SERO-4910 file (N, C-alpha, C, O; in steps of 0.05 Angstrom, whole numbers):
BEGIN
 pado doro    nc1    nc2    nc3   cac1   cac2   cac3    cc1    cc2    cc3    oc1    oc2    oc3
  Met    A   -372   -131    245   -363   -127    272   -350    -99    273   -332    -93    258
  Lys    A   -359    -84    292   -348    -57    295   -329    -57    320   -331    -74    337
  Gly    A   -313    -36    321   -294    -34    343   -266    -35    333   -260    -30    310
  Lys    A   -248    -41    351   -219    -42    345   -213    -65    326   -223    -87    329
  Thr    A   -197    -59    306   -189    -79    287   -160    -87    292   -143    -70    300
  Glu    A   -153   -111    288   -126   -121    292   -114   -125    264   -127   -135    246
  Pro    A    -88   -117    261    -75   -122    235    -72   -152    229    -70   -168    247
  Val    A    -74   -158    204    -70   -185    194    -46   -187    177    -43   -172    158
  Gly    A    -27   -204    184     -3   -208    168    -10   -224    143    -25   -243    143
  Ile    A      3   -217    121      0   -231     96     28   -240     87     47   -225     88
  Tyr    A     30   -265     80     56   -277     72     55   -287     44     34   -296     34
  Glu    A     78   -286     31     80   -296      4    101   -319      3    123   -315     13
  Leu    A     93   -341     -8    112   -364    -10    132   -358    -33    123   -351    -55
  Leu    A    157   -361    -27    177   -355    -47    195   -379    -52    212   -378    -71
  Asp    A    193   -400    -37    211   -422    -38    210   -437    -65    230   -450    -73
  Tyr    A    188   -436    -79    186   -451   -104    200   -437   -127    203   -448   -149
  His    A    209   -412   -123    221   -397   -145    249   -407   -151    263   -418   -134
  Thr    A    256   -404   -176    283   -410   -186    295   -384   -196    282   -364   -197
  Asp    A    320   -385   -204    333   -361   -216    318   -353   -242    319   -330   -249
  Glu    A    306   -372   -255    291   -366   -280    264   -353   -274    256   -334   -288
  Ser    A    250   -363   -253    223   -352   -248    224   -326   -232    205   -311   -233
  Phe    A    245   -321   -217    248   -296   -202    277   -289   -200    290   -292   -179
  Pro    A    288   -278   -222    316   -270   -221    320   -247   -201    302   -231   -197
  Asn    A    343   -247   -189    350   -225   -170    332   -225   -146    327   -203   -134
  Met    A    321   -248   -137    302   -249   -116    313   -237    -90    299   -222    -76
  Ile    A    337   -243    -83    348   -234    -57    350   -203    -58    343   -190    -38
  Glu    A    360   -192    -80    362   -163    -83    334   -150    -81    330   -130    -68
  Ala    A    315   -162    -96    288   -152    -96    275   -152    -68    261   -134    -61
  Leu    A    280   -174    -53    268   -175    -26    279   -154     -8    265   -142      8
  Gly    A    305   -148    -10    317   -126      6    305    -99     -1    299    -83     17
  Ile    A    301    -94    -26    289    -69    -35    260    -67    -26    251    -47    -17
  Phe    A    246    -90    -29    218    -91    -20    216    -85     10    198    -70     18
  Arg    A    233    -97     26    233    -92     55    237    -62     60    223    -51     77
  Asp    A    256    -49     46    260    -20     50    236     -5     42    228     15     55
  Gly    A    222    -13     20    198     -1     11    176     -3     33    161     16     37
  Met    A    174    -26     45    154    -30     67    160    -12     90    141     -1    102
  Glu    A    185     -8     97    192     10    119    183     38    113    172     52    130
  Cys    A    187     47     88    179     74     80    148     76     80    137     95     90
  Tyr    A    135     56     69    106     55     68     94     58     96     76     74    101
  Gln    A    104     41    114     93     42    141     99     67    156     84     75    174
  Ala    A    121     81    148    128    106    161    113    130    148    117    153    157
  Gly    A     97    125    128     83    147    114     99    161     94     92    183     85
  Glu    A    122    149     86    139    161     65    132    147     39    147    132     27
  Trp    A    108    154     29     96    139      7    111    144    -20    113    125    -36
  Glu    A    120    168    -25    135    173    -50    160    156    -51    165    143    -71
  Lys    A    175    155    -29    200    139    -29    193    110    -30    207     95    -44
  Gly    A    172    101    -16    164     73    -17    156     65    -45    164     44    -54
  Met    A    140     82    -58    132     76    -85    156     73   -104    156     56   -121
  Glu    A    175     90   -101    200     89   -117    214     62   -113    223     50   -132
  Leu    A    215     52    -88    228     27    -83    211      3    -93    223    -15   -105
  Phe    A    185      4    -91    168    -17   -102    171    -18   -132    171    -40   -144
  Arg    A    173      5   -145    177      6   -174    204     -6   -181    207    -18   -203
  Lys    A    224     -2   -165    250    -13   -170    249    -44   -169    261    -57   -185
  Val    A    233    -54   -150    229    -83   -149    216    -93   -175    224   -113   -186
  Leu    A    197    -77   -185    184    -85   -210    202    -84   -234    198    -99   -254
  Thr    A    224    -68   -233    243    -69   -255    259    -95   -254    268   -105   -274
  Leu    A    263   -106   -230    277   -131   -226    259   -155   -233    268   -175   -244
  Asn    A    233   -152   -226    214   -174   -231    187   -161   -238    171   -156   -220
  Pro    A    182   -156   -263    156   -143   -271    131   -159   -264    109   -148   -263
  Asp    A    134   -185   -257    111   -201   -250    105   -201   -220     88   -215   -210
  Asp    A    120   -185   -204    116   -184   -175     90   -169   -168     90   -145   -166
  Arg    A     69   -184   -164     43   -173   -159     42   -157   -132     29   -137   -130
  Cys    A     57   -167   -113     57   -154    -86     68   -125    -89     56   -107    -77
  Ser    A     89   -122   -103    100    -95   -107     81    -77   -122     79    -54   -116
  Gln    A     67    -89   -142     48    -73   -157     25    -64   -139     16    -41   -141
  Val    A     16    -81   -121     -5    -73   -102      4    -50    -85    -11    -31    -80
  Tyr    A     29    -51    -75     39    -29    -58     43     -3    -74     40     18    -63
  Val    A     51     -5    -99     52     19   -116     24     32   -117     22     56   -114
  Glu    A      4     15   -122    -24     26   -124    -32     38    -97    -46     59    -97
  Arg    A    -25     25    -75    -32     36    -49    -18     62    -44    -30     81    -34
  Cys    A      7     64    -51     22     89    -48     10    111    -64      7    134    -55
  Glu    A      2    105    -89    -11    125   -106    -36    135    -93    -41    160    -92
  His    A    -52    117    -82    -77    125    -69    -71    142    -44    -84    163    -40
  Leu    A    -52    134    -28    -45    148     -4    -33    176     -9    -38    195      5
  Ile    A    -17    178    -30     -6    204    -38    -29    223    -46    -28    246    -39
  Ala    A    -49    212    -60    -71    229    -68    -90    236    -45   -100    258    -44
  Asp    A    -96    216    -28   -117    219     -8   -109    215     21   -125    219     39
  Gly    A    -84    208     26    -77    200     53    -70    223     71    -67    246     62
  Asp    A    -67    217     96    -60    237    117    -36    226    132    -40    210    151
  Pro    A    -12    234    124     11    222    138     13    228    168     25    213    183
  Glu    A     -1    249    176     -1    256    205    -16    235    221     -9    229    244
  Asn    A    -37    223    210    -53    204    224    -49    175    215    -63    157    223
  Trp    A    -29    171    198    -23    144    187    -11    126    208      8    134    222
  Asp    A    -22    102    211    -11     83    230      3     60    217     10     40    230
  Gly    A      6     61    190     20     40    175      2     17    167     12     -3    156
  Ile    A    -24     18    172    -42     -4    167    -61      4    145    -75     24    147
  Trp    A    -63    -13    124    -82     -9    103   -108    -23    111   -108    -47    117
  Arg    A   -129     -9    112   -155    -20    121   -174    -23     97   -178     -4     82
  Leu    A   -184    -47     94   -204    -52     74   -231    -43     84   -238    -48    107
  Thr    A   -246    -29     67   -272    -19     75   -295    -33     62   -318    -27     68
  Ser    A   -289    -52     44   -310    -67     31   -300    -95     24   -275   -100     24
  Lys    A   -318   -113     19   -311   -141     11   -309   -144    -18   -303   -165    -28
***
């Protein structure tokens, strides 16, 4: 389907975590939120730094790792002037 695309929200369930499975979860979520604000604003270096900080708190946080990879890609190939904060998949 061609034409205008609508953003799709992605959510992660966190309720099943314990202090053992995700230590410092509240702190990590606050840092991740700040990282997302930077990412969406096109401040990819700062966002990547924050996502990496989350990974120091929880090395198993796959979501933060994905955003580190996206920031790396956008730093190398992105255009902050035309960035609208949305990551678009171009293949299945």
